[in-house]
MITORKE-131324 format. One line per 3 residues: number of its first residue (from 1); their letters; for each residue x, y, z of C-alpha. Coordinates in steps of 0.02 Angstrom, whole numbers, plus 50000, padded with zeros to 5 digits. Layout:
BEGIN
NUM> a> X/Y/Z ~ ...
//
This chain:
BEGIN
1> mkt> 54151/40707/41845 ~ 54259/40551/41843 ~ 54431/40552/41762
4> ili> 54502/40410/41658 ~ 54687/40398/41610 ~ 54729/40298/41453
7> idd> 54910/40239/41440 ~ 54957/40169/41269 ~ 55094/40207/41143
10> eek> 54979/40173/40995 ~ 54906/40344/40959 ~ 54762/40283/40851
13> lrs> 54701/40158/40981 ~ 54725/40284/41121 ~ 54624/40416/41026
16> lla> 54485/40291/40986 ~ 54467/40239/41168 ~ 54473/40421/41223
19> rii> 54331/40466/41104 ~ 54223/40318/41159 ~ 54248/40357/41344
22> sle> 54229/40547/41329 ~ 54061/40525/41241 ~ 53999/40445/41404
25> gft> 54034/40607/41497 ~ 54203/40563/41574 ~ 54358/40672/41577
28> vle> 54494/40581/41480 ~ 54682/40602/41499 ~ 54810/40520/41385
31> akd> 54989/40460/41409 ~ 55103/40370/41286 ~ 55224/40290/41411
34> cas> 55259/40257/41595 ~ 55352/40422/41625 ~ 55214/40533/41557
37> avk> 55082/40427/41647 ~ 55168/40455/41815 ~ 55167/40643/41785
40> kle> 54981/40641/41741 ~ 54942/40544/41900 ~ 55040/40668/42006
43> ksd> 54945/40818/41935 ~ 54768/40747/41918 ~ 54640/40656/42025
46> vdv> 54618/40498/41922 ~ 54483/40368/41956 ~ 54522/40232/41829
49> vic> 54677/40191/41726 ~ 54671/40094/41563 ~ 54848/40035/41531
52> dgk> 54933/39937/41391 ~ 55032/39787/41450 ~ 55183/39835/41344
55> lpd> 55250/40014/41344 ~ 55405/40092/41265 ~ 55492/40131/41430
58> gng> 55427/39992/41541 ~ 55306/39852/41578 ~ 55124/39899/41600
61> iql> 55096/39748/41711 ~ 55231/39807/41831 ~ 55166/39986/41820
64> tnv> 55001/39919/41889 ~ 55088/39870/42049 ~ 55174/40041/42062
67> ike> 55010/40136/42038 ~ 54914/40031/42165 ~ 55048/40055/42297
70> kyp> 55046/40244/42278 ~ 54862/40269/42233 ~ 54764/40125/42314
73> fie> 54593/40195/42265 ~ 54631/40199/42077 ~ 54563/40049/41983
76> iiv> 54665/39985/41835 ~ 54608/39896/41677 ~ 54751/39816/41581
79> lta> 54753/39796/41391 ~ 54835/39631/41345 ~ 54892/39558/41179
82> ygn> 54776/39433/41095 ~ 54782/39265/41182 ~ 54905/39324/41315
85> iad> 54807/39270/41468 ~ 54962/39258/41577 ~ 54986/39448/41572
88> gvq> 54805/39475/41623 ~ 54820/39354/41769 ~ 54981/39435/41828
91> aik> 54902/39608/41814 ~ 54759/39556/41929 ~ 54885/39483/42052
94> nga> 54970/39653/42050 ~ 54806/39736/42097 ~ 54722/39771/41929
97> fdy> 54532/39774/41926 ~ 54521/39672/41765 ~ 54599/39650/41593
100> itk> 54534/39658/41416 ~ 54611/39599/41252 ~ 54667/39737/41134
103> gdd> 54561/39741/40977 ~ 54417/39656/41065 ~ 54242/39730/41051
106> nnk> 54262/39911/41104 ~ 54083/39912/41172 ~ 54148/39807/41317
109> iip> 54259/39946/41381 ~ 54121/40062/41448 ~ 54034/39930/41558
112> lvl> 54206/39880/41623 ~ 54250/40061/41663 ~ 54083/40087/41752
115> rai> 54112/39934/41862 ~ 54289/39993/41901 ~ 54223/40166/41952
118> eka> 54091/40085/42061 ~ 54225/39984/42151 ~ 54337/40137/42171
121> dla> 54194/40240/42245 ~ 54149/40100/42366 ~ 54330/40086/42425
124> kri> 54338/40275/42454 ~ 54174/40275/42551 ~ 54231/40132/42662
127> fhl> 54397/40218/42695 ~ 54314/40383/42743 ~ 54185/40293/42851
130> enq> 54321/40198/42944 ~ 54418/40360/42964 ~ 54265/40448/43036
133> igk> 54231/40305/43155 ~ 54411/40307/43211 ~ 54403/40494/43245
136> kys> 54234/40480/43330 ~ 54298/40354/43456 ~ 54478/40412/43478
139> fat> 54550/40480/43640 ~ 54553/40652/43557 ~ 54363/40658/43568
142> ilg> 54361/40636/43757 ~ 54335/40814/43816 ~ 54411/40877/43977
145> kst> 54565/40951/44059 ~ 54539/40903/44241 ~ 54684/40808/44320
148> sll> 54579/40655/44365 ~ 54517/40635/44186 ~ 54688/40661/44109
151> qai> 54759/40528/44223 ~ 54623/40405/44167 ~ 54658/40445/43983
154> dla> 54845/40420/44009 ~ 54816/40248/44086 ~ 54697/40200/43944
157> kkv> 54823/40253/43811 ~ 54958/40146/43891 ~ 54852/39989/43900
160> apt> 54766/40011/43730 ~ 54904/39933/43620 ~ 54911/39777/43728
163> dtt> 54790/39630/43739 ~ 54769/39651/43927 ~ 54593/39637/43998
166> vll> 54534/39806/44061 ~ 54408/39845/44200 ~ 54329/40019/44191
169> tge> 54249/40075/44353 ~ 54147/40229/44395 ~ 53972/40294/44416
172> tgt> 53837/40280/44284 ~ 53858/40408/44146 ~ 54045/40440/44169
175> gke> 54088/40382/43992 ~ 54145/40202/44016 ~ 54086/40147/43843
178> vfa> 54173/40297/43763 ~ 54335/40242/43846 ~ 54309/40062/43790
181> qai> 54284/40120/43610 ~ 54440/40229/43617 ~ 54546/40087/43689
184> hqe> 54485/39973/43548 ~ 54522/40103/43413 ~ 54699/40125/43478
187> skr> 54731/39937/43485 ~ 54797/39817/43354 ~ 54620/39745/43344
190> ckh> 54544/39907/43278 ~ 54512/39835/43105 ~ 54396/39706/43184
193> niv> 54231/39723/43278 ~ 54203/39793/43449 ~ 54041/39719/43515
196> ain> 53954/39790/43669 ~ 53828/39706/43782 ~ 53745/39771/43940
199> csa> 53743/39626/44062 ~ 53602/39704/44163 ~ 53484/39711/44013
202> fgk> 53454/39522/44001 ~ 53401/39379/44112 ~ 53531/39243/44146
205> dll> 53476/39120/44011 ~ 53452/39252/43878 ~ 53618/39334/43920
208> ese> 53707/39167/43900 ~ 53627/39143/43729 ~ 53672/39321/43678
211> mfg> 53852/39301/43732 ~ 53890/39125/43671 ~ 53753/39085/43544
214> hka> 53646/38930/43533 ~ 53605/38780/43425 ~ 53436/38758/43342
217> gaf> 53316/38671/43460 ~ 53418/38714/43616 ~ 53263/38793/43693
220> tga> 53088/38845/43644 ~ 53098/38973/43504 ~ 53275/38926/43451
223> lkd> 53227/38889/43272 ~ 53402/38904/43197 ~ 53585/38911/43247
226> qkg> 53632/39080/43318 ~ 53806/39155/43333 ~ 53844/39238/43499
229> lfe> 53928/39405/43526 ~ 54094/39323/43570 ~ 54097/39248/43395
232> ean> 54047/39415/43319 ~ 54193/39494/43412 ~ 54320/39363/43358
235> ngt> 54492/39445/43332 ~ 54415/39605/43401 ~ 54351/39667/43569
238> ifl> 54199/39631/43674 ~ 54138/39762/43798 ~ 54044/39688/43946
241> dei> 53954/39834/44026 ~ 53885/39816/44203 ~ 53977/39652/44227
244> gem> 53933/39659/44412 ~ 53754/39613/44365 ~ 53805/39445/44288
247> ald> 53739/39285/44371 ~ 53868/39178/44463 ~ 53854/39023/44353
250> lqa> 53875/39131/44197 ~ 54027/39211/44278 ~ 54105/39037/44285
253> kll> 54079/39015/44098 ~ 54154/39187/44064 ~ 54305/39139/44168
256> rvi> 54332/38987/44057 ~ 54329/39097/43901 ~ 54460/39211/43977
259> esg> 54572/39066/44029 ~ 54556/38953/43877 ~ 54479/39058/43737
262> efi> 54341/38926/43723 ~ 54156/38918/43761 ~ 54012/38799/43729
265> kvg> 53856/38864/43644 ~ 53687/38832/43723 ~ 53632/38660/43663
268> etk> 53805/38618/43591 ~ 53929/38489/43653 ~ 54092/38539/43569
271> ptk> 54184/38700/43614 ~ 54203/38851/43501 ~ 54370/38941/43504
274> vdv> 54387/39130/43491 ~ 54522/39262/43507 ~ 54439/39409/43594
277> rii> 54500/39551/43704 ~ 54384/39588/43850 ~ 54348/39761/43918
280> aat> 54228/39757/44065 ~ 54142/39898/44158 ~ 54043/39917/44318
283> nrd> 53970/40051/44430 ~ 53973/39931/44578 ~ 54109/39900/44706
286> lqt> 54158/39724/44653 ~ 54258/39694/44813 ~ 54097/39721/44911
289> eia> 54004/39607/44789 ~ 54137/39472/44819 ~ 54118/39488/45007
292> sgh> 53929/39468/44991 ~ 53948/39316/44878 ~ 53878/39400/44722
295> frq> 54039/39403/44620 ~ 54176/39274/44594 ~ 54344/39323/44665
298> dlf> 54440/39223/44533 ~ 54346/39313/44393 ~ 54381/39481/44474
301> yri> 54568/39449/44473 ~ 54561/39402/44289 ~ 54459/39552/44229
304> aaf> 54543/39676/44346 ~ 54718/39650/44278 ~ 54715/39834/44231
307> qik> 54589/39947/44317 ~ 54543/40124/44265 ~ 54428/40228/44375
310> lpp> 54331/40362/44284 ~ 54297/40517/44389 ~ 54118/40580/44418
313> lre> 54072/40748/44343 ~ 54062/40833/44514 ~ 54250/40802/44526
316> ria> 54276/40881/44355 ~ 54202/41054/44385 ~ 54335/41131/44270
319> dia> 54267/41027/44126 ~ 54084/41078/44139 ~ 54099/41234/44030
322> lla> 54194/41138/43896 ~ 54067/40996/43894 ~ 53916/41112/43900
325> nhf> 53976/41217/43753 ~ 54014/41058/43654 ~ 53838/40990/43682
328> vkf> 53761/41159/43639 ~ 53848/41159/43469 ~ 53805/40976/43441
331> fas> 53619/40993/43477 ~ 53604/41162/43391 ~ 53670/41081/43232
334> ktn> 53557/40930/43256 ~ 53401/41039/43279 ~ 53450/41170/43148
337> kri> 53453/41311/43276 ~ 53568/41462/43272 ~ 53624/41443/43452
340> ksi> 53809/41480/43469 ~ 53849/41476/43654 ~ 53792/41465/43834
343> see> 53794/41610/43957 ~ 53915/41623/44104 ~ 53764/41630/44219
346> cie> 53711/41459/44154 ~ 53886/41388/44176 ~ 53891/41446/44357
349> alk> 53723/41363/44389 ~ 53782/41202/44306 ~ 53939/41199/44414
352> qhs> 53834/41198/44573 ~ 53731/41045/44524 ~ 53772/40875/44602
355> wng> 53766/40781/44434 ~ 53715/40610/44498 ~ 53690/40559/44316
358> nir> 53860/40632/44267 ~ 53898/40673/44084 ~ 53741/40585/44023
361> elk> 53634/40697/44134 ~ 53726/40854/44075 ~ 53698/40803/43895
364> nvi> 53511/40781/43925 ~ 53498/40950/44013 ~ 53584/41041/43869
367> ers> 53478/40951/43738 ~ 53319/41008/43827 ~ 53385/41186/43842
370> vil> 53429/41196/43658 ~ 53254/41139/43612 ~ 53175/41271/43725
373> sdn> 53287/41417/43678 ~ 53239/41542/43543 ~ 53399/41645/43560
376> emi> 53577/41632/43499 ~ 53638/41601/43676 ~ 53571/41478/43805
379> glf> 53513/41582/43954 ~ 53480/41535/44134 ~ 53293/41523/44104
382> dlp> 53318/41394/43967 ~ 53382/41275/44101 ~ 53266/41168/44209
385> lef> 53195/41254/44365 ~ 53312/41168/44486 ~ 53460/41252/44401
388> qhl> 53378/41422/44413 ~ 53360/41394/44600 ~ 53543/41346/44609
391> svs> 53587/41510/44527 ~ 53486/41603/44660 ~ 53563/41509/44806
394> gst> 53736/41531/44736 ~ 53724/41716/44694 ~ 53856/41834/44757
397> lsa> 53834/41997/44852 ~ 53799/42152/44750 ~ 53889/42317/44774
400> kgh> 53753/42369/44900 ~ 53782/42214/45003 ~ 53619/42129/44954
403> lsa> 53596/41963/44867 ~ 53558/42022/44690 ~ 53460/41865/44650
406> fdl> 53337/41904/44790 ~ 53286/42075/44728 ~ 53110/42098/44659
409> asa> 53164/42092/44477 ~ 53253/41924/44498 ~ 53104/41850/44590
412> eki> 52986/41912/44455 ~ 53099/41843/44320 ~ 53099/41670/44400
415> hiq> 52911/41672/44424 ~ 52878/41721/44242 ~ 52991/41579/44184
418> kvl> 52898/41455/44296 ~ 52732/41506/44218 ~ 52804/41497/44042
421> nyt> 52869/41322/44078 ~ 52697/41275/44144 ~ 52613/41338/43984
424> ngn> 52747/41259/43872 ~ 52795/41431/43808 ~ 52618/41492/43769
427> kte> 52635/41678/43808 ~ 52449/41717/43793 ~ 52405/41586/43922
430> aar> 52553/41640/44031 ~ 52491/41822/44029 ~ 52317/41763/44080
433> lln> 52385/41661/44226 ~ 52497/41806/44280 ~ 52346/41921/44269
436> ial> 52439/42047/44162 ~ 52415/42112/43985 ~ 52504/42017/43846
439> ttl> 52596/42177/43798 ~ 52657/42193/43977 ~ 52722/42015/43973
442> yrk> 52816/42048/43810 ~ 52891/42206/43885 ~ 52951/42112/44039
445> ldd> 53022/41972/43930 ~ 53117/42103/43834 ~ 53179/42190/43992
448> ykm> 53239/42026/44066 ~ 53312/41968/43898 ~ 53204/41814/43904
451> q> 53157/41811/43718
//
């Protein structure tokens, strides 16, 4: 329920407005002067203030400014004397939503209050959304405690407040875009757009149009003027992913943007000026690309003013458990499953994998495992088969000196899981293929804690 505060020293008018507004289902608070109004605001969560322009202990127009500074999401409607437009104009300059003349048609007050509430709600939603986005892409969300990762985060934090061009290097799936987003959020440009483009996803001509825009008629299908991503990112940041894939002649045009802040749209003759910070990323060795003639050396020196190398997951073994548990909780929530954790056996298997796809691959593996699991804990047999084999090859000696994973029970357990994977979890079909009774299969699943 929304709360409206009425501030007026005229008790009859205040009571009349309170009655009109309360009949619409709003909670109404009353104050006769500035001092009592301030106390009400401190104690209550107010959405809209209706304030007289003249109060016994102060000026309602000035009070508007005080309220907006302390409570920016409160919208204020000022009551002005008949014909006193100057007060209303000043009130709006001070941050008031609108003004209405005292004694005017009281039926106007409810529509005005409704519009003020709508604006207040919108401002709150935008604030919370921006706050969530900021948290989502902050450095605090980058999970890991390995030395190599912490060093990369430290470098990123230091360069973030500057306008320096950043080059993020590392294998595919190491989190380069996450770093780019975090750098942007910690920069002075965070209130403006960050625009990302994958340079390997477009042909040369289309990539140029995407980056710089085009004029109508510049090429077949260009039916209207089109803004490019550099314009969309004006005053913000542009993230050029896989920059090593960019064609040489387009690299020359990018170099001009970096040096002069200007570019020419496809089909245009005059330059367009922008103020954009560039963060680039690549999984290639650009020095090798320069030597082979596939990348401009002068562009490299401009984009590589500050390089940050992101470590592959195989060099972050200490982070695997942290990341795996995070993804388990994330996908369990997304799929409405009651999965709470992942077993130590699984973690050990995950640690032995090569992770050529890095964090992205780990995320995909955990998502699949969450979908397959029917338990509260992800077990070894919820993982893909190659991880189960890793667990076998990496098993330690038992007390009797034998590899525990090679005993008959372990071999049977692996074979049952293979058949279940083959039948997509159909236990009746699995029992038929195993040539055992369905009740026997259920007993074995129970013994091996596979259900």
